One Martini backbone bead per residue (centre of mass of N, CA, C, O) as a GRO file, in nm:
protein
  287
    1MET     BB    1  -0.308   0.738  -5.150
    2LEU     BB    2  -0.408   0.577  -4.907
    3HIS     BB    3  -0.140   0.507  -4.795
    4LYS     BB    4  -0.041   0.800  -4.751
    5ARG     BB    5  -0.274   0.882  -4.562
    6ARG     BB    6  -0.206   0.676  -4.339
    7GLN     BB    7   0.074   0.780  -4.280
    8ALA     BB    8  -0.012   1.062  -4.194
    9GLN     BB    9  -0.196   0.978  -3.963
   10ARG     BB   10   0.028   0.834  -3.798
   11PHE     BB   11   0.213   1.082  -3.771
   12ARG     BB   12   0.010   1.265  -3.619
   13ALA     BB   13  -0.029   1.075  -3.382
   14ALA     BB   14   0.264   1.076  -3.287
   15VAL     BB   15   0.284   1.378  -3.237
   16PHE     BB   16   0.058   1.388  -3.025
   17LEU     BB   17   0.179   1.198  -2.813
   18ALA     BB   18   0.453   1.354  -2.779
   19SER     BB   19   0.318   1.611  -2.678
   20LEU     BB   20   0.168   1.504  -2.441
   21PHE     BB   21   0.424   1.398  -2.270
   22LEU     BB   22   0.548   1.681  -2.251
   23MET     BB   23   0.300   1.799  -2.075
   24LEU     BB   24   0.374   1.586  -1.820
   25SER     BB   25   0.573   1.722  -1.614
   26ALA     BB   26   0.398   1.726  -1.350
   27CYS     BB   27   0.407   1.381  -1.385
   28GLY     BB   28   0.649   1.330  -1.552
   29GLY     BB   29   0.851   1.180  -1.754
   30ASP     BB   30   0.939   0.990  -2.072
   31GLU     BB   31   1.167   0.799  -1.970
   32ARG     BB   32   1.386   0.580  -2.153
   33ARG     BB   33   1.515   0.245  -2.195
   34SER     BB   34   1.674  -0.016  -2.292
   35ASP     BB   35   1.689  -0.341  -2.216
   36SER     BB   36   2.007  -0.354  -2.233
   37ASP     BB   37   2.033  -0.103  -2.006
   38ALA     BB   38   1.887  -0.255  -1.795
   39PRO     BB   39   1.860  -0.330  -1.489
   40THR     BB   40   1.792  -0.534  -1.254
   41PRO     BB   41   1.503  -0.584  -1.130
   42THR     BB   42   1.308  -0.508  -0.836
   43VAL     BB   43   1.104  -0.710  -0.596
   44THR     BB   44   1.088  -0.676  -0.284
   45GLY     BB   45   1.406  -0.774  -0.296
   46THR     BB   46   1.364  -0.950  -0.563
   47PRO     BB   47   1.508  -1.075  -0.817
   48VAL     BB   48   1.472  -1.021  -1.163
   49PRO     BB   49   1.486  -1.128  -1.454
   50THR     BB   50   1.608  -0.979  -1.753
   51ASP     BB   51   1.378  -1.125  -1.940
   52SER     BB   52   1.182  -0.952  -1.829
   53PRO     BB   53   0.956  -0.727  -1.897
   54SER     BB   54   1.122  -0.411  -1.956
   55VAL     BB   55   1.224  -0.039  -1.944
   56ALA     BB   56   1.336  -0.044  -1.645
   57ALA     BB   57   1.409   0.010  -1.340
   58THR     BB   58   1.275  -0.151  -1.065
   59PRO     BB   59   1.145  -0.086  -0.795
   60LEU     BB   60   0.989  -0.109  -0.510
   61ILE     BB   61   0.703  -0.298  -0.501
   62PRO     BB   62   0.408  -0.258  -0.379
   63ASP     BB   63   0.158  -0.475  -0.200
   64ALA     BB   64   0.051  -0.201  -0.071
   65PRO     BB   65  -0.094   0.057   0.059
   66ARG     BB   66  -0.084   0.329   0.204
   67GLU     BB   67  -0.241   0.495   0.452
   68ASN     BB   68  -0.225   0.771   0.272
   69GLY     BB   69  -0.383   0.834  -0.014
   70GLU     BB   70  -0.348   1.141  -0.071
   71ALA     BB   71  -0.033   1.155  -0.042
   72GLU     BB   72   0.038   0.941  -0.246
   73ALA     BB   73  -0.093   1.063  -0.497
   74ALA     BB   74   0.054   1.342  -0.483
   75ALA     BB   75   0.343   1.209  -0.512
   76LEU     BB   76   0.302   1.093  -0.784
   77CYS     BB   77   0.242   1.353  -0.943
   78ALA     BB   78   0.487   1.527  -0.853
   79SER     BB   79   0.709   1.301  -0.955
   80GLY     BB   80   0.633   1.070  -1.181
   81GLU     BB   81   0.646   0.802  -1.041
   82LEU     BB   82   0.567   0.480  -0.991
   83VAL     BB   83   0.667   0.542  -0.694
   84ALA     BB   84   0.621   0.696  -0.411
   85PRO     BB   85   0.805   0.897  -0.243
   86GLU     BB   86   0.859   0.913   0.082
   87ALA     BB   87   0.927   1.211   0.138
   88LEU     BB   88   0.676   1.323  -0.022
   89TYR     BB   89   0.461   1.178   0.138
   90GLU     BB   90   0.535   1.307   0.414
   91THR     BB   91   0.494   1.598   0.337
   92PHE     BB   92   0.189   1.582   0.259
   93LYS     BB   93   0.081   1.463   0.514
   94ASN     BB   94   0.181   1.690   0.706
   95ASP     BB   95   0.060   1.941   0.566
   96PHE     BB   96  -0.237   1.868   0.560
   97ALA     BB   97  -0.258   1.828   0.867
   98ALA     BB   98  -0.169   2.119   0.950
   99ILE     BB   99  -0.378   2.283   0.807
  100ARG     BB  100  -0.625   2.147   0.943
  101ALA     BB  101  -0.551   2.200   1.239
  102GLU     BB  102  -0.539   2.524   1.206
  103PHE     BB  103  -0.811   2.584   0.993
  104ALA     BB  104  -1.084   2.430   1.022
  105GLY     BB  105  -1.238   2.623   1.205
  106SER     BB  106  -1.227   2.879   0.983
  107ILE     BB  107  -1.188   2.652   0.736
  108PRO     BB  108  -1.379   2.386   0.659
  109ALA     BB  109  -1.290   2.312   0.358
  110VAL     BB  110  -1.011   2.167   0.429
  111ASN     BB  111  -1.172   1.907   0.537
  112GLU     BB  112  -1.345   1.855   0.247
  113ILE     BB  113  -1.079   1.891   0.089
  114GLY     BB  114  -0.895   1.704  -0.163
  115PHE     BB  115  -0.682   1.509  -0.323
  116ALA     BB  116  -0.717   1.427  -0.682
  117PRO     BB  117  -0.675   1.243  -0.936
  118PRO     BB  118  -0.746   1.189  -1.294
  119TRP     BB  119  -0.696   0.891  -1.192
  120VAL     BB  120  -0.667   0.561  -1.116
  121VAL     BB  121  -0.488   0.429  -0.891
  122GLY     BB  122  -0.360   0.122  -0.996
  123GLN     BB  123  -0.466   0.143  -1.295
  124LEU     BB  124  -0.531  -0.051  -1.616
  125ILE     BB  125  -0.593  -0.027  -1.964
  126LEU     BB  126  -0.630  -0.296  -2.205
  127GLY     BB  127  -0.602  -0.328  -2.542
  128VAL     BB  128  -0.659  -0.608  -2.741
  129THR     BB  129  -0.618  -0.841  -2.940
  130GLU     BB  130  -0.744  -1.128  -3.060
  131LEU     BB  131  -0.495  -1.297  -2.993
  132GLY     BB  132  -0.468  -1.184  -2.705
  133ALA     BB  133  -0.740  -1.278  -2.601
  134GLU     BB  134  -0.685  -1.584  -2.649
  135ALA     BB  135  -0.434  -1.601  -2.465
  136ILE     BB  136  -0.578  -1.518  -2.202
  137ARG     BB  137  -0.800  -1.745  -2.199
  138ASN     BB  138  -0.559  -1.980  -2.222
  139GLY     BB  139  -0.293  -1.893  -2.056
  140GLU     BB  140  -0.066  -1.761  -2.294
  141ALA     BB  141   0.019  -1.461  -2.163
  142HIS     BB  142   0.327  -1.437  -2.051
  143GLY     BB  143   0.411  -1.146  -2.057
  144LEU     BB  144   0.172  -1.045  -1.888
  145ASP     BB  145   0.218  -1.222  -1.641
  146SER     BB  146   0.496  -1.111  -1.574
  147LEU     BB  147   0.420  -0.820  -1.522
  148ASN     BB  148   0.201  -0.880  -1.306
  149SER     BB  149   0.411  -0.994  -1.109
  150ILE     BB  150   0.606  -0.753  -1.077
  151TYR     BB  151   0.345  -0.538  -1.007
  152HIS     BB  152   0.116  -0.670  -0.833
  153LEU     BB  153  -0.140  -0.810  -0.902
  154ALA     BB  154  -0.485  -0.836  -0.801
  155HIS     BB  155  -0.665  -0.782  -1.077
  156MET     BB  156  -0.849  -0.922  -1.367
  157ASP     BB  157  -1.074  -0.770  -1.582
  158MET     BB  158  -1.275  -0.972  -1.833
  159THR     BB  159  -1.557  -0.863  -1.930
  160ASN     BB  160  -1.435  -0.726  -2.218
  161LEU     BB  161  -1.288  -0.962  -2.387
  162ASP     BB  162  -1.569  -1.033  -2.576
  163SER     BB  163  -1.574  -0.788  -2.724
  164PHE     BB  164  -1.530  -0.585  -3.005
  165SER     BB  165  -1.324  -0.444  -2.779
  166PRO     BB  166  -1.083  -0.582  -2.636
  167ARG     BB  167  -1.048  -0.580  -2.270
  168VAL     BB  168  -0.863  -0.495  -1.971
  169LEU     BB  169  -0.854  -0.464  -1.606
  170LEU     BB  170  -0.601  -0.344  -1.394
  171THR     BB  171  -0.525  -0.426  -1.050
  172PHE     BB  172  -0.326  -0.314  -0.793
  173LYS     BB  173  -0.193  -0.331  -0.480
  174GLY     BB  174  -0.065  -0.074  -0.535
  175ARG     BB  175   0.025   0.268  -0.580
  176LEU     BB  176   0.041   0.336  -0.908
  177HIS     BB  177   0.149   0.486  -1.191
  178PRO     BB  178  -0.029   0.477  -1.486
  179LEU     BB  179   0.171   0.612  -1.688
  180ARG     BB  180   0.406   0.419  -1.632
  181LEU     BB  181   0.254   0.164  -1.696
  182THR     BB  182   0.183   0.227  -1.987
  183GLU     BB  183   0.481   0.228  -2.089
  184ILE     BB  184   0.558  -0.057  -2.007
  185TYR     BB  185   0.341  -0.224  -2.153
  186ARG     BB  186   0.360  -0.100  -2.436
  187SER     BB  187   0.675  -0.172  -2.471
  188SER     BB  188   0.640  -0.510  -2.395
  189LEU     BB  189   0.375  -0.559  -2.584
  190ASP     BB  190   0.217  -0.725  -2.883
  191ILE     BB  191  -0.112  -0.745  -2.786
  192LEU     BB  192  -0.161  -0.439  -2.822
  193ARG     BB  193  -0.355  -0.147  -2.897
  194TYR     BB  194  -0.361  -0.033  -2.591
  195ALA     BB  195  -0.276   0.201  -2.320
  196GLN     BB  196  -0.445   0.317  -2.012
  197PRO     BB  197  -0.586   0.494  -1.799
  198ASN     BB  198  -0.841   0.535  -1.551
  199TRP     BB  199  -1.038   0.784  -1.617
  200PHE     BB  200  -1.176   1.056  -1.511
  201VAL     BB  201  -1.492   1.234  -1.520
  202GLY     BB  202  -1.468   1.547  -1.466
  203ASP     BB  203  -1.529   1.750  -1.180
  204SER     BB  204  -1.399   1.898  -0.860
  205SER     BB  205  -1.314   1.932  -0.558
  206LYS     BB  206  -0.974   2.054  -0.471
  207ALA     BB  207  -0.634   1.993  -0.419
  208TYR     BB  208  -0.332   2.199  -0.501
  209PRO     BB  209  -0.011   2.103  -0.513
  210ARG     BB  210   0.320   2.272  -0.468
  211VAL     BB  211   0.671   2.208  -0.517
  212SER     BB  212   0.963   2.349  -0.377
  213ALA     BB  213   1.267   2.434  -0.240
  214GLU     BB  214   1.133   2.664  -0.051
  215GLU     BB  215   0.818   2.568  -0.094
  216ARG     BB  216   0.475   2.508  -0.022
  217ARG     BB  217   0.166   2.484  -0.216
  218TYR     BB  218  -0.194   2.549  -0.141
  219LEU     BB  219  -0.495   2.484  -0.333
  220PHE     BB  220  -0.825   2.537  -0.252
  221ARG     BB  221  -1.123   2.400  -0.416
  222GLN     BB  222  -1.446   2.507  -0.459
  223ALA     BB  223  -1.694   2.332  -0.652
  224TRP     BB  224  -1.963   2.423  -0.888
  225GLY     BB  225  -2.143   2.363  -1.152
  226ASP     BB  226  -2.122   2.163  -1.410
  227CYS     BB  227  -1.885   1.936  -1.347
  228PRO     BB  228  -1.879   1.746  -1.606
  229ALA     BB  229  -1.764   2.033  -1.761
  230GLY     BB  230  -1.575   2.186  -1.499
  231CYS     BB  231  -1.704   2.396  -1.344
  232ILE     BB  232  -1.817   2.723  -1.286
  233TYR     BB  233  -1.770   2.743  -0.976
  234SER     BB  234  -1.541   2.922  -0.743
  235ARG     BB  235  -1.341   2.864  -0.443
  236PHE     BB  236  -1.054   3.001  -0.264
  237TRP     BB  237  -0.750   2.870  -0.089
  238TYR     BB  238  -0.435   2.996   0.030
  239PHE     BB  239  -0.105   2.837   0.079
  240ARG     BB  240   0.200   2.857   0.269
  241VAL     BB  241   0.492   2.626   0.317
  242THR     BB  242   0.723   2.589   0.580
  243ASP     BB  243   0.936   2.510   0.834
  244ALA     BB  244   0.814   2.772   0.996
  245GLY     BB  245   0.519   2.740   0.848
  246ILE     BB  246   0.195   2.886   0.801
  247GLU     BB  247   0.048   3.065   0.525
  248TYR     BB  248  -0.229   3.266   0.489
  249VAL     BB  249  -0.313   3.438   0.203
  250GLY     BB  250  -0.621   3.356   0.095
  251THR     BB  251  -0.932   3.446  -0.063
  252TRP     BB  252  -1.147   3.344  -0.351
  253ASP     BB  253  -1.403   3.460  -0.563
  254ARG     BB  254  -1.476   3.452  -0.898
  255THR     BB  255  -1.676   3.710  -0.876
  256ASP     BB  256  -1.426   3.853  -0.800
  257PRO     BB  257  -1.161   4.009  -0.795
  258GLU     BB  258  -0.843   3.962  -0.860
  259PRO     BB  259  -0.582   3.866  -0.685
  260PRO     BB  260  -0.237   3.899  -0.659
  261TRP     BB  261  -0.187   3.578  -0.597
  262TRP     BB  262  -0.309   3.412  -0.844
  263PRO     BB  263  -0.072   3.366  -1.050
  264GLU     BB  264   0.064   3.178  -0.847
  265ALA     BB  265  -0.165   2.974  -0.765
  266ARG     BB  266  -0.256   2.863  -1.058
  267VAL     BB  267  -0.023   2.676  -1.136
  268ALA     BB  268  -0.117   2.410  -1.003
  269MET     BB  269  -0.372   2.397  -1.179
  270GLU     BB  270  -0.231   2.383  -1.451
  271GLN     BB  271  -0.070   2.128  -1.403
  272TYR     BB  272  -0.317   1.950  -1.366
  273CYS     BB  273  -0.431   1.974  -1.651
  274MET     BB  274  -0.190   1.812  -1.787
  275LEU     BB  275  -0.308   1.523  -1.667
  276GLY     BB  276  -0.577   1.455  -1.820
  277GLY     BB  277  -0.594   1.403  -2.117
  278PRO     BB  278  -0.780   1.263  -2.393
  279HIS     BB  279  -0.999   1.092  -2.186
  280SER     BB  280  -1.052   1.373  -2.036
  281SER     BB  281  -1.262   1.632  -1.844
  282THR     BB  282  -1.034   1.713  -1.616
  283VAL     BB  283  -1.082   2.058  -1.653
  284PRO     BB  284  -1.042   2.334  -1.520
  285ARG     BB  285  -1.160   2.648  -1.484
  286LEU     BB  286  -0.955   2.943  -1.502
  287ASN     BB  287  -1.174   3.198  -1.590
   0.00000   0.00000   0.00000
């Protein structure tokens, strides 16, 4: 009976994880291919041997962050890709700058509020087995070392390697999507108990961008009151952006009646909620 109960628990856990990654559509799909199907990955123009641990073709891996951290993080979340696409990065950089240039005088909040992802960009927490911890200490975790080289590791914090739950914190040189890194490391290493982003806890004022083929939409939210639990109070400013210019749609305080544009505006906020994951309370209160 105990064996069957454990099997059932593992099955429920697998179903939960599969459901979670289906929910992460706003931050990219969980598409994988086998190692045998993967093209030779490339790192900053240098071919990497195909026997290096990898789950998919590796794009050009940055060895430094781009100049605009807000735009790069927003492009990572909107695309769901390991590396922020250049075109999307430029779009967010230019749109945020244009909104602030035109409206900061009348709406100072747009200068004070920016986009922030629910996890630390370019960081990954790895829970390792006891054998894995010993291999890392002895410099014998060659599969981990290979991945760290491919993805340009800047630092591995081993402060908790000797704890009752051994783990390391990886920080990469470039701003990489931690959910994509989670998939890659988890699929490639047998010394792991788990791999996960370094989630932020709580909530705060944020900008929520949403991109479609026709236009870009930006919801700025000023939030306060018990923000470790999700923020009780909110005030919003909503913009639509096209190549023709910026449309300021309106503002709304949550204590007032709901404006007609709110069902459209809240979609970006709802998509952001899907990025929060099981280890984060970064879920804005929508109602």
